[in-house]
N, C-alpha and C positions, 0 to 999 in steps of 0.2 A: 438746208434740205428739211427743216423741221416746220416750216410754215404751211398753212392749209392749202395755198395755191399749188404746192408741189403735188399733192394728191388730187386736188380738184382739176388741175389743168395739165397734169403730167402725162397725158396720153391723148393723141388725136389733134394736137395743136402745134406740131412741129418740133417742139423740144420735149423729148421723151424723158420721164423721170428716171428710168433705168439708165439711159445714156448719160444723163446729168450726174447720177451717182457714180458711174464709171469714170466720168471726166474728173470729178472731185477726187476720186481715189488716185487718179494718175497725177493730178496736180499736187496733192498732199497725201502721199501713201501712208504716212504715220498719222492715225486719227488724233493722237495727242497734240499734234502741231496744227491741226486744222483751225482751231480758234484764232491762232496767231496770223493766219493767212486771210482772215475775213475782216474787212474794215467794219462791218456791221457788228462784230463781236468785240471790237476794241473797247477797253474800259473807259477811255476818255477820248472824245472827238474834238475837244477844244482846240482851236487854232487851225482847223481844216479850212481849205480854200473854198471859195464859191463853187457851187455845184449845180449842174443841170442833170436831173434824173427823170427819164421818161420810161415809164413802164407800160406794158401792154395788157389789156384785159385778159387775154387768153394765153398767159405766159406762166409757166411753172415757177419762175423766179419773181413774179409780180410782187408778192408779199414781202420778200426780202428787200426789193428796191424801195417799196413804200416805207418799210420800217427804217431803212437807212436814211431816207430823206427826212423822216421825222426826227431821228436821232441827231442828224447834222444840224437841223434847225434848232433843236433844243440846246445844242452845244454852242449856238450863236453864229453858225455859218449862214451865209445868204444862199438859200436854196430855191431854185425854180423846179417844181415837181409837177408832173402831169401824168395821169394814167390815160392812155389812148384807148377809147372804147372800141371793141370789135376787132382789135388787131392782135397779132401773135408775136412771140419772141422773134427778133431778127427782122422785123418788118422794114427797118431802115435799109437793109441790104437788097430788098427786092428791086429788080430792074424794070419789070413790067408792072407798073403801079396802077392800082385802082384809084379812083378819084379820092376815096377816103384815105388811102395811104399817102397820096400826093399831098393832101391837106395836112396830114400829120408831119410829113417831111417839111413842109413850109413853116409850120409852127416850130419845129425843132431848130431849123436853120435860123429863124428869127430870134429864138432864144439864145442860140450860140452867139449870134452877132451882138445882141444886147449885152451879154456877159463880157465879151471881148472888148467892146467899145464903150464901156461905162466909165 
């Protein structure tokens, strides 16, 4: 919740920063424990498995996802990372897809298939 995208994209894009803060407080009520619940804040990511990280341009959590992808790669994990332009948090769950969302879904599914079948 400390990255710029929380403030920049935390209102009007589907995932509200206030709701996000409330959710974090529900998940980890004790603030002292929160760093232990975040993979991004782990001191060492060596040995983590391959990862596919897709972030959305208009997502309050975008910067956290981008930072996690960088940290995984620096730790030696094979990372496929893409930021989908023009999309919002949770776009993968949309049922009535725009052509832009459908193309993002296709890329995501192709990436999953490549990771699973390598």
